[in-house]
C-alpha positions in Angstrom: 220.3 6.2 298.0 221.8 3.2 299.9 224.8 4.1 302.1 228.3 2.5 302.0 227.2 0.0 304.7 229.3 -3.1 304.9 227.6 -6.5 304.2 226.2 -8.0 307.3 227.3 -11.3 308.9 224.5 -13.8 309.5 221.9 -12.0 311.7 223.0 -11.5 315.3 220.8 -10.6 318.2 219.4 -7.1 317.8 216.6 -7.3 320.4 218.6 -4.8 322.6 217.9 -2.0 320.1 214.7 0.1 320.1 212.9 -0.3 316.7 210.8 2.7 315.7 208.8 3.5 312.6 208.2 7.2 312.4 205.4 9.1 310.6 206.7 12.5 309.5 203.0 13.7 309.3 202.8 13.6 313.2 203.8 16.9 314.6 203.8 16.6 318.4 207.0 17.6 320.1 208.2 14.1 321.0 207.7 12.7 317.5 209.4 15.7 315.8 212.4 15.2 318.2 212.7 11.6 317.0 212.4 12.6 313.4 215.1 15.2 313.9 217.4 12.5 315.4 216.6 10.2 312.5 217.5 12.9 310.0 220.8 13.6 311.8 221.6 9.9 311.9 221.0 9.5 308.2 223.1 12.6 307.4 225.9 11.2 309.5 225.7 7.9 307.6 226.2 9.7 304.3 228.9 12.0 305.7 226.7 15.0 305.0 226.8 18.1 307.1 224.5 18.6 310.0 221.2 19.9 308.6 220.3 23.4 309.7 216.8 24.6 310.5 215.9 25.6 307.0 217.2 22.4 305.4 215.4 20.4 308.1 212.1 22.2 307.4 212.5 21.6 303.6 213.3 17.9 304.1 210.3 17.5 306.4 208.1 19.1 303.8 209.3 16.6 301.2 209.0 13.6 303.5 205.4 14.6 304.2 204.6 15.2 300.5 206.0 11.7 299.6 204.1 10.1 302.5 207.5 8.6 303.4 207.9 6.0 306.2 211.0 6.4 308.3 212.4 3.5 310.3 215.4 3.3 312.6 217.1 1.4 315.3 218.2 3.2 318.5 220.4 2.3 321.4 217.9 2.0 324.4 220.3 4.0 326.6 222.7 5.9 324.5 226.2 6.1 325.9 227.3 9.5 327.2 227.8 11.9 324.4 226.4 9.8 321.6 223.1 11.6 321.4 219.7 10.3 320.4 220.6 9.4 316.9 219.7 6.0 315.4 222.4 3.5 314.6 220.6 2.2 311.5 218.0 3.8 309.2 215.8 3.2 306.2 213.0 5.1 304.5 210.5 4.3 301.8 207.4 5.4 300.0 205.0 4.4 297.3 205.4 5.5 293.7 205.2 4.1 290.2 207.5 2.5 287.6 206.9 2.7 283.9 207.8 -0.8 282.9 207.2 -0.2 279.2 203.6 -1.4 278.8 202.2 0.8 281.6 202.7 2.1 285.2 203.4 -0.4 288.0 203.1 0.2 291.7 206.6 0.6 293.1 208.2 0.9 296.5 211.1 3.4 296.5 213.7 2.7 299.2 216.4 5.1 300.3 218.4 6.4 303.3 219.8 3.0 304.1 222.5 3.5 306.7 224.3 1.4 309.4 226.6 3.2 311.8 230.2 1.9 311.7 230.0 1.0 315.4 227.1 -1.4 314.7 228.2 -3.3 311.6 228.2 -7.1 311.4 225.1 -7.4 313.6 222.5 -8.1 310.9 220.9 -4.7 311.0 220.9 -4.2 307.3 219.4 -7.6 306.7 216.8 -6.9 309.3 215.7 -3.5 308.0 215.9 -4.2 304.3 214.6 -7.8 304.6 211.6 -6.7 306.6 210.9 -3.8 304.2 210.8 -6.2 301.2 208.6 -8.6 303.1 206.1 -5.9 304.0 206.1 -4.6 300.5 205.4 -8.0 299.1 202.5 -8.6 301.6 200.9 -5.4 300.4 200.9 -6.7 296.8 203.4 -4.1 295.5 205.2 -6.1 292.7 208.6 -4.4 292.6 210.9 -2.3 294.8 213.7 0.0 293.7 216.7 1.8 295.1 219.8 3.6 293.9 223.1 2.5 295.4 226.4 4.1 296.4 228.2 0.7 296.4 227.4 -2.1 293.9 228.4 -5.1 296.0 225.8 -5.1 298.7 222.3 -5.3 297.3 222.4 -8.1 294.9 222.1 -10.6 297.8 218.8 -9.0 298.6 217.6 -9.6 295.1 218.2 -6.2 293.5 219.7 -6.0 290.1 221.0 -3.0 288.2 218.3 -2.1 285.6 219.3 1.2 284.0 222.5 3.2 283.3 223.4 6.8 282.5 226.3 8.5 280.9 228.4 11.5 281.9 229.1 13.5 278.8 231.0 16.6 277.9 229.8 18.4 274.8 231.9 20.9 272.9 229.5 23.7 272.1 232.1 26.1 270.7 232.4 27.2 267.1 232.4 23.6 265.7 229.0 22.7 267.2 226.3 22.2 264.7 223.4 19.8 264.2 222.2 18.1 261.1 218.8 19.2 259.8 216.5 22.1 260.6 215.5 23.2 264.0 212.3 21.9 265.5 209.1 23.9 265.4 208.4 25.9 268.5 210.5 28.1 270.7 212.5 28.2 273.9 211.6 30.7 276.7 213.7 31.6 279.8 211.7 31.2 283.0 212.7 31.9 286.6 213.0 28.6 288.4 210.3 29.3 291.0 207.9 30.5 288.3 208.6 27.4 286.2 207.8 25.0 289.1 204.4 23.8 287.9 205.4 23.6 284.2 208.5 21.6 285.0 206.5 19.2 287.3 203.9 18.7 284.6 206.5 17.9 281.9 208.2 15.5 284.3 205.0 13.7 285.0 204.1 13.5 281.4 207.6 12.2 280.6 207.1 9.5 283.3 203.7 8.5 282.0 205.2 7.9 278.5 208.7 6.7 279.0 209.9 3.2 279.8 212.2 2.8 282.9 211.2 6.1 284.5 209.9 6.4 288.1 207.7 8.9 289.8 209.8 11.7 291.1 210.2 12.4 294.8 209.1 15.7 296.2 212.7 17.0 296.6 212.9 17.4 292.8 210.4 20.3 293.0 212.6 22.0 295.7 215.8 21.6 293.6 214.4 22.6 290.3 212.5 25.6 291.8 215.8 26.8 293.2 214.9 26.4 296.8 217.6 23.8 297.4 221.1 23.7 296.1 222.3 20.0 296.5 225.8 21.2 297.1 225.4 24.1 299.5 222.1 22.8 301.0 220.8 26.4 300.8 219.0 28.5 298.2 220.3 27.9 294.7 221.0 31.3 293.2 222.8 30.0 290.1 220.1 27.7 288.8 218.5 28.7 285.5 215.6 27.2 283.6 214.4 27.3 280.0 211.2 25.7 278.8 210.5 24.6 275.2 207.0 25.3 273.8 205.6 23.4 270.8 203.9 25.2 267.9 200.7 25.4 269.9 202.5 27.0 272.9 202.3 23.9 275.0 205.4 23.1 277.2 207.0 19.9 275.9 210.4 20.0 277.5 212.8 21.9 279.7 216.4 22.2 280.7 217.8 23.4 284.1 221.5 24.3 284.4 224.1 26.1 286.4 226.9 28.1 284.7 230.3 27.5 286.3 232.2 30.3 284.7 235.6 29.3 283.4 236.7 25.7 284.3 240.1 24.6 283.0 240.1 27.7 280.8 236.7 27.0 279.1 233.3 28.5 279.8 231.5 25.6 281.4 227.8 24.9 282.0 226.5 21.9 284.0 223.0 20.5 283.1 221.0 19.8 286.3 218.1 18.2 284.5 216.9 17.9 280.9 213.6 16.3 279.9 211.9 16.4 276.5 208.7 14.7 275.3 210.1 14.1 271.8 213.6 13.7 270.2 213.0 16.9 268.2 212.5 18.8 271.5 215.5 17.1 273.0 217.7 18.4 270.2 216.1 21.9 270.3 217.1 22.2 273.9 220.7 21.3 273.0 220.6 23.9 270.2 219.6 26.4 272.9 222.4 25.4 275.3 224.9 25.7 272.5 223.7 29.2 271.8 224.4 30.6 275.3 227.2 33.2 275.5 230.4 32.5 277.4 229.8 28.8 277.0 232.2 26.4 275.3 231.5 23.2 277.1 228.3 21.6 278.5 228.6 18.8 281.0 225.8 16.4 281.9 226.1 13.6 284.4 222.7 12.1 283.6 222.6 11.6 279.8 221.0 8.6 278.2 223.3 5.8 277.2 221.9 6.1 273.6 221.2 9.7 272.7 220.1 11.1 269.4 222.5 14.0 270.1 225.4 11.7 269.3 224.2 11.2 265.8 222.7 14.7 265.2 226.0 16.6 265.7 227.9 17.3 262.5 231.2 16.6 264.3 230.7 13.3 266.2 233.7 14.1 268.4 231.9 17.1 269.8 230.2 14.7 272.3 232.5 12.8 274.6 231.5 10.1 277.1 233.6 10.5 280.2 231.8 7.8 282.3 228.9 5.4 282.6 227.3 4.1 285.8 224.1 2.3 287.0 221.1 4.3 288.2 218.0 2.2 289.0 218.2 -1.1 290.8 215.1 -3.2 290.8 213.9 -6.0 293.1 211.1 -8.1 291.6 208.6 -9.3 294.2 205.8 -10.5 291.8 207.2 -11.9 288.5 203.7 -12.4 287.0 202.8 -8.7 287.4 206.1 -7.3 286.3 206.7 -9.5 283.3 203.2 -8.7 282.0 203.9 -5.0 282.4 207.0 -4.9 280.2 207.0 -4.7 276.4 207.7 -7.8 274.3 208.2 -8.4 270.6 206.4 -10.8 268.2 205.0 -14.1 269.3 206.6 -16.9 271.3 206.7 -18.8 274.6 209.4 -19.2 277.2 209.5 -20.6 280.7 211.6 -18.8 283.3 212.7 -20.5 286.5 213.5 -17.9 289.1 215.6 -18.5 292.2 215.0 -16.1 295.2 216.9 -16.6 298.4 214.2 -14.6 300.2 211.4 -16.6 298.6 209.3 -13.7 297.3 209.7 -14.5 293.6 210.8 -18.1 293.5 209.0 -20.2 290.9 208.6 -21.1 287.3 206.7 -18.7 285.0 205.4 -19.3 281.5 205.5 -16.2 279.3 203.3 -16.4 276.2 203.7 -13.5 273.9 201.2 -12.6 271.2 201.5 -9.4 269.2 204.0 -8.0 271.6 201.9 -8.5 274.8 202.5 -11.2 277.3 200.3 -13.5 279.4 202.3 -14.7 282.4 201.3 -17.8 284.4 202.9 -19.3 287.4 203.5 -23.1 286.9 203.0 -25.3 289.8 203.6 -28.7 288.1 207.1 -29.9 288.8 207.2 -31.4 285.3 207.2 -27.9 283.8 210.9 -27.4 283.7 212.2 -23.9 283.0 213.8 -23.0 279.7 216.0 -20.5 281.4 217.1 -20.4 285.0 218.1 -17.1 286.7 218.4 -15.4 290.0 215.8 -12.8 290.9 218.5 -10.1 290.7 219.1 -11.0 287.1 215.4 -10.8 286.4 215.6 -7.2 287.7 218.4 -6.5 285.2 216.4 -8.1 282.3 213.1 -6.4 283.1 213.6 -3.1 281.4 215.9 -4.4 278.7 219.2 -2.8 279.6 221.2 -6.0 278.9 220.3 -8.6 276.3 219.8 -12.2 277.5 222.7 -13.6 275.5 225.1 -11.3 277.2 223.8 -12.4 280.6 224.1 -16.0 279.5 227.7 -15.5 278.4 228.4 -13.9 281.8 227.1 -17.1 283.5 224.1 -15.2 285.0 221.4 -17.1 282.9 221.4 -20.9 282.5 219.8 -22.6 279.5 220.4 -24.0 276.1 221.4 -21.8 273.1 217.9 -22.5 271.7 216.2 -21.3 274.9 218.4 -18.1 275.0 217.5 -17.4 271.4 213.8 -18.0 272.0 213.8 -15.4 274.8 215.9 -13.0 272.7 213.3 -13.2 269.9 210.5 -11.9 272.2 212.3 -10.3 275.1 215.3 -8.3 274.0 214.4 -4.7 273.4 216.0 -2.4 270.8 216.5 0.8 272.8 218.2 0.8 276.2 216.2 2.2 279.1 216.9 5.5 280.7 215.9 6.6 284.2 216.6 10.3 284.8 215.5 10.2 288.5 217.7 9.4 291.5 216.5 9.1 295.1 
């Protein structure tokens, strides 16, 4: 997650700061002391509590499992009382993005902080700009982050690419679903015992679902009950149920915490729900609705379009209480990412991409045949683009969350009505993307 850092002014001199890239795999005393300071500095940036020994050990285990790279900027001689904490941080690791036609290499970026005492010095631009440049040099075609403020990262070329809903579902006496229940059954499993099954279902979901990203290691810790995101200790309230298909193979799960009575109603909060089919998705909802002492289920990570909305007998049983962005994408190689997304029908469109950082600037011809695209960079100045857009807008278009006509109406895409229609015919996707993973 990116912190509430304020936008930088044009880069100021930062040579007085000590720039360190840390490898959490190294376990000598001096390195571990720097990693400890880095973690405390990041926690301070997000206004989190100071991590205790157990939380520190768990975090270090996750950083090592992800092969994360930690970078920070330190004062060379910290003023008295300020400690050996960095004044700016960033971390990143390699993963994958399901762009729709297959998995793409992805750089996941998080823990972006700048201390309030060091704002307006170009530190954010330095750390994030150099991270993107290094990622592009390695040939990774796209980077991603999730943000706590939506006004900062567009100027680095990131565009919001997926959204999620917060829903409240009335599972009292009026809850019922159309149609018969799915084949298979639901079994209750202790979180620690379900760890491998949950991880396997999540991986299969990623391999088959557009807009998903490979999950960071901390998801294992949370869903196994070893880490409560609120208390930062062991999670004693987490429960897990796994759905088995007719052959007894796990094909979905739900993790939740029961909150007791909230506002006079028995309330359950979904921590995670993944299913490999719509039928399994609805079966897990039938299960949640069957739990005793439960009248309301809340889920802050629901898809924008969910079969549950149309499966309930009473449509008012599902209430949307909020919608927000999740995944922000930064395209670095338009040829690779455009070829890896799904398309429809046949057609050709030329996109002219502007990129202030230069990584994705150019004109790209997309030729679609039978729903698959061949993408070519055009070097001839006479090959004018049909549509012109900023690289951040390309990130928004990539997974199909917003149709091109809406972006054109918003002034984010320039081109004739005919060009917009030509792209829409091959590039707009019927179902919105859903990314259930934050980082």
